[in-house]
C-alpha positions, 0 to 999 in steps of 0.5 A, a space after each residue: 072622924 073617918 067613917 067605918 072605924 067603929 065597924 072594922 079595924 082600920 087595916 081591914 078597912 084599907 084592905 077592902 078598898 083595893 080588894 073591891 077594885 078601887 084605886 083612890 078614896 075621896 076622903 071627906 072632912 069639915 072645916 070644923 075637923 081642922 079647927 078641932 084637929 088636936 082634940 082627943 079622938 075619944 072625946 070627939 067620938 063620945 059626943 058623936 057615936 052611939 054607946 054601941 058604936 063607941 064600944 065597937 070603936 074601942 074594940 076594933 081600933 084601940 089605938 084611937 085612945 092615944 090619937 087626935 081627931 086629925 091623927 085618925 085621918 093620918 092613920 087611914 091615909 097611911 094605911 091606904 098608902 101602904 096598899 097603893 091607894 091614892 087619896 083626895 082630901 075633900 072639904 065637904 062642909 063647914 060643920 062636922 055633920 051630914 052633908 048637905 041641906 039646901 037651907 043650912 047656909 053652908 052651900 055658898 060663900 060668905 053665908 052665915 055658916 060658910 065664912 070664906 077665911 076659915 075655909 081658906 085657912 083650913 085648906 091651907 093647913 091641909 095642903 101645908 100638912 101634906 107638903 111637910 109630911 111628904 118630906 119625911 114620910 113617903 106615904 103622903 105621896 099618895 095624897 094626890 089632890 084636894 077638893 075645894 068644896 062639895 056641891 056649891 049652890 047659889 040661887 042668883 044666876 047673875 052673881 054665881 059665876 063671878 063669885 065662884 071665880 073669885 072665891 074658888 080662885 082664892 082657894 086654888 091659889 092658897 092650896 097651890 101656894 102651900 103645896 104645888 104638887 097637889 091636884 086641885 079639884 073644883 066643883 061647878 055650880 048647881 050642886 056640882 052638876 054645871 060646868 059649862 061656864 068653864 068654856 069662858 075661863 079656867 081657874 089657875 093654875 091650869 096645869 093643876 086644876 081638875 073639874 069635878 061633877 056630880 050626877 044623881 037622878 033628881 038633878 035631871 028628872 022633873 018631878 012631874 015626869 015621875 008623877 006620871 011614871 015617866 023617866 028620861 031615856 038614856 039618850 037624854 041622860 047622856 045629852 044632859 051630862 055632855 052638855 052640862 059637864 062634858 063640855 069641860 072635855 072640849 076646853 080641854 080640861 080634866 073632868 072627874 065625875 066624883 059622885 054618882 050613886 043610887 039605892 044599892 040595896 035594891 039594885 038588880 041588873 035583871 030588872 031592866 025596867 027599874 028607873 034606878 037600874 037604867 040610870 046606873 047602867 046608862 052612866 056606866 055607858 057614858 063613862 066608857 064612851 068618854 073615858 071619864 075618871 069617876 068615884 061612886 057615892 058612897 063606900 060606907 054602909 052606915 054613918 056614925 050620925 046622920 041628921 041626929 040619927 045614930 048608926 044610920 044605914 046608907 042605902 047608897 053604900 057599896 058596903 053593908 053596915 059591917 063593911 062587906 060587899 053589899 051587892 056583887 052585881 052592882 060592883 061587877 058593873 062598876 068594874 066595867 069602868 075600873 081599868 086605868 087607861 092612863 099611866 100609873 101614878 106611881 
């Protein structure tokens, strides 16, 4: 189920998104979510949530008693649409669990926990569902795109690009066939931090594909530097971003920095020497310079279950465990890159 329903009524969760200045939610789901979509939501919740969170879920959102797993997603989409907030439905992972481990066989095509056909079947269902619902409920016009898969990782540099083109091409074609109105979001290699190979060929349909990138400090900070207390300069980070993912802008093709984040619990803009603070402010400068669309990881301040730990706190969260703004200074800096320069979607 979507995170947050144990913390707040769904209406309040939806209210909070535009109140903080955001106009879009990257709503993640697993292939397993689609396979179990008709399961009664309370049954799924009992097997996942702590007793305390389950009680809060029933108090805050009693409608869940009569909902399915997929119905919970529908309700959130509809509440966000009522507030003119767009949604990208993102297939994050195969199994409904915390994402992601480098060793769980869910990060590359045809691994034991990432069989391709069930993945494409799930994408096809979601795209078709949005298409059919849009015909009868205008709320679903606010579902503007679908992310094909989160943070792909292959250790073989000789096969990674051909396989990426093969399977992401199949997935993009399946989504487009089921719903030609949707944008198709495709992440690159090396946990979505590498898109330079797009210069040699784009996915089809070109008019619908958006390329997504992720950046965290561990992607470009060598552990050896940290051991000596050394961190890259802002100029180096900007070069890294521009050379690894920014080349998409020269193709030209649309680029979305769909994940970046760090420990918001400790963010202090006055601490200009802190490596995380420097990194974050440098990212903001890069986004301003290139006018790149973005989303931050992550909105929620707590997870139902993360790696077996119930009610696990998220230090990267924009909100607290009860979905209040955690760090006003962090949000103020994000607002520097919130103004929309393109025409409104609606």
